[in-house]
VEXGU-514607 format. One record per residue: chain; residue number from 1; residue in three letters; x, y, z of N, C-alpha, C, O, CB in turn. Coordinates in Angstrom, 1 decimal, decimal comma. Last residue first. Glycine has a CB too. Example, Ala and Ser with C-alpha at 12.3 -4.5 7.8 and 13.67 -1.06 7.14 Angstrom:
% VEXGU-514607
("A" 2 "SER" (12,8 -2,2 7,1) (13,7 -1,1 7,1) (12,9 0,0 7,9) (13,4 1,1 8,0) (14,1 -0,6 5,7))
("A" 1 "ALA" (13,2 -5,7 7,8) (12,3 -4,5 7,8) (13,2 -3,3 7,8) (14,2 -3,3 8,5) (11,3 -4,5 9,0))
END
This chain:
% VEXGU-514607
("A" 117 "ALA" (27,6 267,9 22,3) (28,2 266,9 21,4) (29,6 267,4 20,7) (30,3 266,7 20,0) (27,1 266,4 20,3))
("A" 116 "PRO" (26,6 268,2 25,4) (27,4 269,0 24,5) (28,1 268,2 23,5) (29,2 267,7 23,9) (28,3 269,9 25,2))
("A" 115 "ASP" (23,5 267,5 26,4) (24,6 266,8 25,9) (25,5 267,6 25,0) (25,2 267,7 23,8) (24,1 265,6 25,1))
("A" 114 "ASN" (21,6 268,0 29,0) (22,3 268,9 28,1) (23,7 268,3 27,7) (24,7 268,4 28,3) (22,5 270,3 28,6))
("A" 113 "LYS" (18,7 266,1 29,5) (20,3 266,2 29,7) (20,7 267,1 28,7) (20,1 267,1 27,6) (21,3 264,8 29,6))
("A" 112 "LYS" (15,7 267,3 30,8) (16,5 266,7 29,5) (17,9 267,0 29,7) (18,2 268,1 30,1) (16,1 267,4 28,2))
("A" 111 "LYS" (14,7 267,9 33,0) (14,0 267,1 32,2) (14,6 266,6 31,0) (14,3 265,6 30,3) (12,8 267,6 31,8))
("A" 110 "ALA" (16,2 268,4 36,1) (16,2 268,6 34,8) (15,4 267,5 34,1) (15,4 266,4 34,4) (17,5 268,7 34,4))
("A" 109 "SER" (13,9 268,3 39,0) (15,2 267,9 38,4) (15,0 268,2 36,8) (13,9 268,2 36,3) (15,6 266,3 38,7))
("A" 108 "SER" (12,7 270,3 41,6) (12,6 269,6 40,5) (13,9 269,3 39,9) (14,9 269,9 40,3) (11,8 270,4 39,6))
("A" 107 "GLU" (12,9 271,8 43,9) (12,9 270,2 44,0) (12,6 269,6 42,9) (12,3 268,4 42,9) (11,9 269,6 45,0))
("A" 106 "THR" (14,7 274,8 44,6) (13,8 274,1 43,7) (13,9 272,5 44,1) (14,9 272,0 44,5) (14,3 274,4 42,3))
("A" 105 "LYS" (14,5 276,9 47,5) (15,3 275,9 46,8) (14,1 275,1 45,9) (13,0 274,9 46,4) (16,2 274,8 47,9))
("A" 104 "LYS" (12,9 278,5 49,0) (13,6 279,1 47,7) (14,1 278,1 46,8) (14,2 278,3 45,6) (14,6 280,0 47,9))
("A" 103 "ASN" (12,8 277,1 51,4) (11,7 277,4 50,6) (12,0 277,8 49,2) (11,3 277,3 48,3) (10,9 278,4 51,1))
("A" 102 "ASP" (15,3 277,6 52,5) (14,8 276,3 52,0) (13,8 276,2 51,1) (13,8 275,4 50,2) (14,3 275,6 53,0))
("A" 101 "ILE" (15,0 280,4 53,4) (15,9 279,8 52,2) (15,5 278,6 51,8) (15,3 278,6 50,5) (17,3 279,6 52,6))
("A" 100 "TYR" (13,2 280,0 55,4) (13,0 280,9 54,3) (13,9 280,6 53,0) (13,4 280,6 51,9) (13,3 282,2 54,8))
("A" 99 "LEU" (14,6 278,3 57,1) (13,2 278,0 56,6) (12,9 278,8 55,3) (12,3 278,2 54,4) (12,2 278,2 57,7))
("A" 98 "GLY" (16,8 279,8 57,7) (16,9 278,6 57,0) (15,6 278,1 56,3) (15,6 277,6 55,2) (17,4 277,6 58,0))
("A" 97 "ILE" (15,8 281,8 59,5) (16,2 282,0 58,1) (16,4 280,8 57,2) (16,2 280,9 56,0) (17,5 282,7 58,0))
("A" 96 "ILE" (15,3 280,0 61,6) (14,2 280,8 61,0) (14,5 281,2 59,5) (13,7 281,0 58,6) (13,9 282,0 61,8))
("A" 95 "GLU" (17,7 278,9 62,1) (16,7 277,9 61,7) (15,5 278,8 61,1) (14,9 278,3 60,1) (16,3 277,0 62,9))
("A" 94 "GLU" (19,0 281,3 63,0) (19,6 280,5 61,8) (18,4 279,6 61,4) (18,2 279,5 60,1) (20,9 279,5 62,4))
("A" 93 "GLY" (17,3 282,2 65,3) (17,4 283,0 64,0) (18,0 282,1 62,8) (17,4 282,2 61,7) (18,5 284,3 64,3))
("A" 92 "ALA" (17,1 281,2 67,8) (16,4 280,4 66,8) (16,7 281,0 65,4) (16,3 280,4 64,3) (15,0 280,4 67,1))
("A" 91 "VAL" (18,4 283,0 69,3) (19,1 281,8 69,1) (18,4 280,9 67,9) (19,0 280,2 67,2) (19,1 281,0 70,5))
("A" 90 "SER" (16,7 285,3 68,8) (18,0 285,3 68,2) (18,7 284,0 68,1) (19,5 283,8 67,1) (18,7 286,2 68,9))
("A" 89 "LEU" (14,6 284,4 70,4) (14,4 284,6 68,8) (15,8 284,6 68,1) (16,0 284,0 67,1) (13,7 286,0 68,5))
("A" 88 "ASP" (15,9 284,4 72,9) (15,2 283,3 72,3) (15,0 283,4 70,8) (15,4 282,4 70,1) (13,8 283,2 72,9))
("A" 87 "LEU" (16,6 286,7 74,3) (17,5 286,2 73,4) (16,9 284,9 72,5) (17,6 284,5 71,5) (18,7 285,9 74,2))
("A" 86 "PRO" (14,2 287,8 75,9) (15,1 288,7 75,0) (16,0 287,9 73,9) (16,1 288,3 72,7) (16,2 289,5 75,9))
("A" 85 "ASP" (11,3 285,7 75,5) (12,5 286,0 76,3) (13,6 286,8 75,2) (13,8 286,5 74,0) (13,2 284,4 76,9))
("A" 84 "PHE" (8,4 287,0 73,9) (9,5 286,0 74,1) (10,6 286,5 75,0) (10,8 287,7 75,3) (10,1 285,7 72,7))
("A" 83 "SER" (6,6 288,8 73,5) (6,2 287,7 74,1) (7,3 286,6 74,4) (7,0 285,6 74,9) (5,0 287,2 73,5))
("A" 82 "CYS" (7,9 291,0 72,1) (7,7 291,0 73,6) (7,3 289,9 74,2) (7,5 289,9 75,4) (6,9 291,9 74,0))
("A" 81 "VAL" (7,0 290,2 69,5) (8,5 290,0 70,0) (8,6 289,9 71,4) (9,1 289,0 72,0) (9,5 291,2 69,5))
("A" 80 "TRP" (4,4 290,9 69,6) (4,6 289,7 69,4) (6,1 289,4 69,8) (6,2 288,4 70,5) (4,3 289,5 68,0))
("A" 79 "LEU" (4,7 293,7 69,7) (3,9 293,1 70,8) (4,2 291,4 70,7) (4,4 290,8 71,8) (2,2 293,4 70,6))
("A" 78 "LEU" (5,9 294,2 67,3) (6,6 294,6 68,7) (6,0 293,9 69,8) (6,6 293,5 70,8) (6,5 296,2 69,0))
("A" 77 "PHE" (3,9 293,5 65,4) (5,4 292,7 65,5) (6,0 293,0 66,9) (6,5 292,1 67,5) (6,5 293,3 64,3))
("A" 76 "ASP" (2,0 295,3 66,0) (1,7 293,9 66,4) (3,2 293,2 66,4) (3,6 292,5 67,3) (0,5 293,1 65,3))
("A" 75 "SER" (3,3 297,6 65,0) (3,0 297,6 66,5) (2,7 296,1 66,8) (3,2 295,6 67,8) (1,7 298,7 67,0))
("A" 74 "PHE" (3,7 297,0 62,3) (4,8 297,0 63,1) (4,6 297,0 64,7) (5,4 296,5 65,5) (5,6 298,1 62,8))
("A" 73 "SER" (1,5 294,4 61,1) (1,7 295,8 61,5) (2,9 295,8 62,4) (3,1 294,8 63,2) (0,5 296,4 62,2))
("A" 72 "LEU" (-0,7 292,2 59,2) (0,8 292,5 59,7) (0,8 294,0 60,0) (0,2 294,8 59,3) (1,9 292,2 58,6))
("A" 71 "LYS" (-2,8 289,7 58,5) (-2,6 291,1 59,0) (-1,5 291,3 59,6) (-1,3 290,7 60,7) (-3,6 291,4 59,8))
("A" 70 "VAL" (-3,6 288,0 55,6) (-2,6 288,0 56,8) (-2,5 289,5 57,1) (-2,3 290,4 56,3) (-1,0 287,3 56,3))
("A" 69 "LYS" (-5,3 287,9 53,5) (-5,8 288,1 54,8) (-5,0 288,0 55,9) (-5,4 288,0 57,1) (-6,8 287,2 55,0))
("A" 68 "THR" (-4,1 287,0 51,3) (-4,7 288,3 51,3) (-5,3 288,6 52,6) (-5,9 289,7 52,7) (-5,7 288,4 50,1))
("A" 67 "PRO" (-3,2 284,4 51,8) (-2,2 285,5 52,0) (-2,9 286,8 51,8) (-2,2 287,8 52,2) (-0,9 285,4 51,0))
("A" 66 "ASP" (-4,6 282,3 53,9) (-5,0 283,0 52,7) (-4,0 284,3 52,7) (-4,2 285,2 53,6) (-6,6 283,3 52,7))
("A" 65 "PRO" (-4,0 280,8 56,2) (-3,4 280,4 55,0) (-3,8 281,4 53,9) (-3,1 281,2 52,8) (-3,9 279,0 54,7))
("A" 64 "GLN" (-2,8 282,2 59,1) (-3,8 282,4 58,2) (-3,3 282,2 56,6) (-2,5 282,9 56,0) (-4,4 283,9 58,4))
("A" 63 "GLU" (-0,7 281,1 60,6) (-1,9 281,3 61,3) (-3,0 281,6 60,2) (-4,2 281,2 60,5) (-1,8 282,4 62,2))
("A" 62 "ALA" (1,4 281,1 58,8) (0,9 279,8 59,3) (-0,4 280,0 60,0) (-1,2 279,1 60,0) (2,0 279,2 60,3))
("A" 61 "GLN" (1,6 284,1 58,7) (1,3 283,1 57,5) (0,8 281,9 57,9) (-0,2 281,6 57,3) (2,5 282,8 56,6))
("A" 60 "ARG" (2,6 284,5 61,3) (1,2 285,1 60,8) (0,8 284,3 59,6) (-0,4 283,9 59,5) (1,3 286,6 60,5))
("A" 59 "THR" (5,2 283,3 61,0) (4,1 282,8 62,0) (2,7 283,5 61,7) (1,7 282,8 61,8) (4,5 283,2 63,4))
("A" 58 "MET" (6,2 284,9 59,1) (6,0 283,5 58,7) (5,0 282,9 59,8) (4,2 282,0 59,5) (7,4 282,6 58,6))
("A" 57 "VAL" (6,4 287,3 60,3) (5,8 287,3 59,1) (5,3 285,8 58,8) (4,2 285,5 58,4) (6,6 287,9 58,1))
("A" 56 "TYR" (8,2 286,7 62,5) (6,9 287,3 62,8) (5,9 286,9 61,5) (4,9 286,4 61,6) (7,1 289,0 63,1))
("A" 55 "ALA" (10,5 285,7 61,3) (9,7 284,8 62,1) (8,3 285,2 62,4) (7,4 284,5 62,5) (10,2 284,5 63,4))
("A" 54 "LEU" (11,5 287,9 60,0) (10,8 286,8 59,2) (9,9 285,8 60,1) (8,9 285,3 59,7) (12,0 286,0 58,5))
("A" 53 "LYS" (12,2 289,6 62,2) (11,0 289,9 61,4) (10,4 288,8 60,6) (9,2 288,6 60,4) (11,3 291,1 60,5))
("A" 52 "LYS" (14,2 287,9 63,2) (12,9 288,1 63,9) (11,8 288,6 63,2) (10,6 288,2 63,4) (13,2 289,1 64,9))
("A" 51 "GLY" (15,8 287,8 61,0) (15,3 286,6 61,4) (14,0 286,8 62,4) (13,0 286,1 62,3) (16,5 285,9 62,1))
("A" 50 "MET" (16,5 290,6 61,0) (15,9 289,9 59,8) (15,3 288,7 60,2) (14,1 288,5 59,7) (16,9 289,5 58,9))
("A" 49 "SER" (18,0 290,9 63,3) (16,7 291,7 63,0) (15,8 291,0 61,9) (14,6 291,0 61,9) (17,1 293,2 62,5))
("A" 48 "ASP" (20,1 289,3 62,7) (19,3 289,0 64,0) (18,0 289,7 63,7) (16,9 289,1 63,9) (20,0 289,6 65,4))
("A" 47 "THR" (21,2 290,3 60,4) (20,6 289,0 60,2) (19,8 288,8 61,6) (18,8 288,1 61,5) (21,6 287,7 60,0))
("A" 46 "ASP" (21,8 293,0 59,1) (21,5 292,6 60,4) (20,5 291,4 60,4) (19,3 291,5 60,3) (20,9 293,8 61,2))
("A" 45 "ILE" (24,4 293,2 56,5) (22,9 293,2 56,9) (23,0 292,7 58,3) (23,9 292,1 58,8) (21,9 292,2 55,8))
("A" 44 "ASP" (26,6 294,8 54,5) (26,4 294,3 55,9) (24,9 294,4 56,3) (24,2 295,5 56,4) (27,3 295,2 57,0))
("A" 43 "ALA" (27,5 293,6 51,3) (26,8 294,6 52,1) (26,5 294,0 53,5) (26,3 292,8 53,6) (25,4 294,9 51,4))
("A" 42 "GLY" (28,7 291,8 49,5) (29,5 292,4 50,7) (28,8 293,5 51,5) (29,4 294,1 52,4) (30,7 293,2 50,1))
("A" 41 "ASP" (26,9 290,7 47,8) (28,1 291,7 47,3) (28,8 292,3 48,4) (29,4 293,4 48,2) (27,5 292,8 46,5))
("A" 40 "ALA" (25,5 289,1 49,3) (26,4 288,3 48,6) (27,4 289,4 47,9) (28,6 289,0 47,5) (25,7 287,4 47,5))
("A" 39 "ALA" (24,0 291,1 50,4) (24,9 290,3 51,3) (26,0 289,6 50,6) (27,1 289,5 51,1) (24,2 289,4 52,1))
("A" 38 "GLY" (22,2 291,5 48,4) (23,2 292,6 48,7) (24,3 291,9 49,6) (25,5 292,1 49,3) (22,6 293,8 49,4))
("A" 37 "THR" (20,7 289,4 48,3) (21,6 289,6 47,3) (22,6 290,6 47,5) (23,7 290,6 47,0) (20,9 289,8 46,1))
("A" 36 "PHE" (19,2 289,8 50,7) (20,2 288,5 50,5) (21,1 288,7 49,5) (22,3 288,2 49,6) (19,5 287,3 50,1))
("A" 35 "MET" (18,2 292,2 50,2) (18,9 292,1 51,6) (19,9 290,9 51,3) (21,1 290,9 51,6) (17,8 291,8 53,0))
("A" 34 "LYS" (16,4 291,8 47,9) (17,8 292,6 47,9) (18,7 292,6 49,1) (19,8 292,9 49,0) (17,6 294,0 47,6))
("A" 33 "ILE" (14,8 290,3 49,3) (15,6 289,7 48,4) (16,7 290,5 48,1) (17,8 290,0 48,0) (14,9 289,3 47,2))
("A" 32 "ILE" (13,5 291,9 51,3) (14,2 290,9 51,7) (15,2 290,1 50,7) (16,2 289,5 51,0) (13,3 290,1 52,3))
("A" 31 "ASP" (13,3 295,3 51,3) (13,2 294,2 50,3) (14,1 293,2 50,7) (15,4 293,3 50,6) (13,5 294,8 48,8))
("A" 30 "GLU" (11,2 296,8 53,7) (12,4 296,5 53,3) (12,3 295,3 52,4) (11,4 294,4 52,5) (13,4 296,2 54,4))
("A" 29 "GLY" (8,8 297,6 55,0) (9,4 298,4 54,1) (10,7 298,1 53,6) (11,4 299,0 53,2) (9,5 299,6 54,5))
("A" 28 "PHE" (7,5 295,9 56,7) (8,7 296,5 57,2) (9,4 297,5 56,3) (10,3 298,2 56,7) (9,6 295,5 57,4))
("A" 27 "CYS" (5,1 295,0 55,6) (5,2 295,4 57,0) (6,2 296,1 57,4) (6,1 296,9 58,3) (5,2 294,4 57,7))
("A" 26 "GLN" (5,7 294,6 52,8) (4,4 295,4 53,2) (4,6 295,9 54,6) (4,3 297,1 54,9) (3,1 294,4 53,2))
("A" 25 "ARG" (7,9 292,9 53,0) (7,9 294,4 52,5) (7,0 295,1 52,7) (7,2 296,3 52,9) (8,0 294,6 51,2))
("A" 24 "TYR" (6,7 290,7 53,9) (7,8 291,2 54,5) (8,0 292,6 54,3) (8,1 293,4 55,2) (8,9 290,6 54,0))
("A" 23 "LEU" (4,9 290,2 51,8) (4,3 290,5 53,1) (5,5 291,2 54,0) (5,1 292,1 54,7) (3,8 289,1 53,7))
("A" 22 "PHE" (6,8 289,5 49,9) (5,8 290,7 49,6) (5,4 291,2 51,0) (5,6 292,4 51,3) (4,4 290,2 48,8))
("A" 21 "ALA" (8,1 287,3 50,8) (9,0 288,4 50,7) (8,1 289,6 50,4) (8,5 290,7 50,6) (10,0 288,2 49,6))
("A" 20 "THR" (5,9 285,5 51,1) (6,6 285,8 52,3) (7,3 287,2 52,0) (7,1 288,1 52,8) (7,7 284,7 52,7))
("A" 19 "ALA" (4,6 284,3 48,9) (4,0 285,5 49,5) (4,9 286,1 50,5) (4,7 287,3 50,8) (2,7 285,2 50,0))
("A" 18 "GLY" (5,8 282,0 48,4) (5,9 282,9 47,6) (5,5 284,2 48,0) (6,1 285,2 47,5) (5,3 282,6 46,6))
("A" 17 "ASP" (6,5 281,0 51,9) (6,0 280,6 50,5) (6,3 281,9 49,6) (7,0 282,7 50,1) (4,2 280,2 50,5))
("A" 16 "ALA" (6,5 279,5 55,1) (7,4 280,5 54,0) (6,9 279,9 52,6) (6,8 278,7 52,3) (9,2 280,4 54,2))
("A" 15 "ARG" (5,5 279,4 58,3) (5,2 279,1 57,0) (6,0 280,0 56,0) (6,0 281,2 56,2) (3,8 279,2 56,8))
("A" 14 "MET" (5,6 278,0 61,5) (6,0 279,1 60,5) (5,8 278,6 59,1) (6,0 277,4 58,9) (7,6 279,7 60,8))
("A" 13 "PRO" (4,4 277,2 64,8) (4,4 276,8 63,3) (4,6 278,2 62,4) (4,0 279,2 62,5) (2,8 276,0 62,9))
("A" 12 "ILE" (6,5 276,7 67,4) (5,8 277,6 66,8) (5,8 277,4 65,3) (6,8 277,3 64,7) (6,2 278,7 67,1))
("A" 11 "SER" (6,8 275,2 70,5) (6,9 274,8 69,1) (6,0 275,8 68,5) (4,8 275,9 68,9) (6,4 273,3 68,7))
("A" 10 "GLU" (8,8 276,6 73,2) (7,4 276,4 72,4) (7,4 276,2 71,0) (8,1 277,0 70,2) (6,5 277,7 72,6))
("A" 9 "GLY" (11,2 277,2 74,2) (10,6 276,0 74,6) (9,3 275,7 73,8) (8,9 274,6 73,9) (10,4 275,9 76,1))
("A" 8 "SER" (11,8 279,7 72,7) (11,3 279,7 74,3) (10,6 278,5 74,7) (9,6 278,5 75,5) (10,2 280,9 74,6))
("A" 7 "VAL" (11,0 278,1 69,9) (11,3 279,4 70,5) (10,9 279,4 71,8) (9,7 279,1 72,1) (10,8 280,5 69,9))
("A" 6 "ILE" (11,2 275,7 67,4) (11,2 275,9 68,9) (11,8 277,3 69,3) (13,0 277,6 69,1) (12,0 274,8 69,5))
("A" 5 "ILE" (9,2 275,6 64,6) (10,5 275,9 65,1) (10,3 276,3 66,8) (9,5 277,0 67,2) (11,2 277,3 64,2))
("A" 4 "ASP" (7,6 273,5 62,2) (7,6 274,0 63,5) (9,0 274,4 64,0) (10,0 273,6 63,9) (7,0 273,0 64,3))
("A" 3 "ARG" (7,0 274,6 59,0) (7,9 273,9 59,8) (7,6 274,5 61,3) (7,4 275,7 61,5) (9,4 274,1 59,2))
("A" 2 "THR" (6,0 274,5 55,4) (5,6 274,7 56,8) (6,5 274,1 57,7) (6,8 273,0 57,4) (4,4 274,2 57,1))
("A" 1 "MET" (6,2 276,0 52,4) (6,7 275,0 53,3) (6,5 275,5 54,7) (6,8 276,6 55,1) (8,2 274,7 53,2))
END
């Protein structure tokens, strides 16, 4: 799923798909799926940092459609984050995380009704 998100008054294309979690882990060494499920169990997670990291990964995915060619590094992340005003990514964080979460929702419906006779 691709969506433009406004950050610092600029429309930034971001893409979330099945590779996002793998790319996130490759770059940051963190399992975003465990972070989401850990949050459900009461674990405290830094959603501001997660949103910024997700924005970086999803922006790079939108720039390079082939997931095998997406280039990520922590140094590049820092340079990318520095290109924004300090709070702008934080303000857009809910929409950024929402894009990732919306990608995980299924759009299919049940093929057969479950009729408990």
